[in-house]
C-alpha positions, 0 to 999 in steps of 0.5 A: 910607758917609760918614765923618761917619756912621760909628758906632764912629769916634773922631778924634784929632790924632795918628791922624786918624779911627779906625774899629772895624768891627763887621760880624758878617756877613763874615769878615775872616780875613786881613790883606789882607781886613781892609785891603780892608775899611778901604779900602772904607769909608774910601777908598784912604788908609785903613790898618789902625790904627797905634798909636804912643803911649799916647794912640793906644792910648786912642783905638783902645780907645775905638773898639773898646769902642763897637763891642764894645757891639754884640757878643753876647760882647765878651770874644772880640773881636779886631782887625787892626792894621798891625803885622807881623814878616813876616821873623821877625827879631823887629823889629815894624814898622808898615806905614806908620810903621816900627819899633814904639817903643811896645808894649802886648803881652799877657803871653801874646804871643810877639813873638819866635815865628816865623810869628806875623807879625801883631798883633791887639788883644784885646778893648778891653772885657775886655783894654784892647786889649792886643796879641797875636801871631797868624798873619796868615792864621789863619782860625779866628777872625774878627778885625775890621778896626781902620781908620785914615784918617791926617790 
């Protein structure tokens, strides 16, 4: 698929191309599968989205809302990002860009909880893409890939 033909894609100067994958057929129930899907669609340079500012948050929410418009129930949409705390030290790191200086945690998120090592974005439509902690391999919900092809 050519990038210019991607629906649910948004471009920004700071992030490059951001794509919210609305695939309802396949399950992306862990970080590696979600990242693999991004690379399959956008090429080897693709990453899971990394949100470094309020403007970046607005960019990803725009893409998420476009994708969620095709869902039966947008309220229960979840999106993989590139933010992790693999060593449970309480420091959340973007895989490519290091420490998370900007955050948008939901009031129910528990960033200090051990073993909840990934961050997913909640529905852009209902929650404005607030951030939630979850188990990286949680296969109870289908969390969609939120992809980024940086500039």
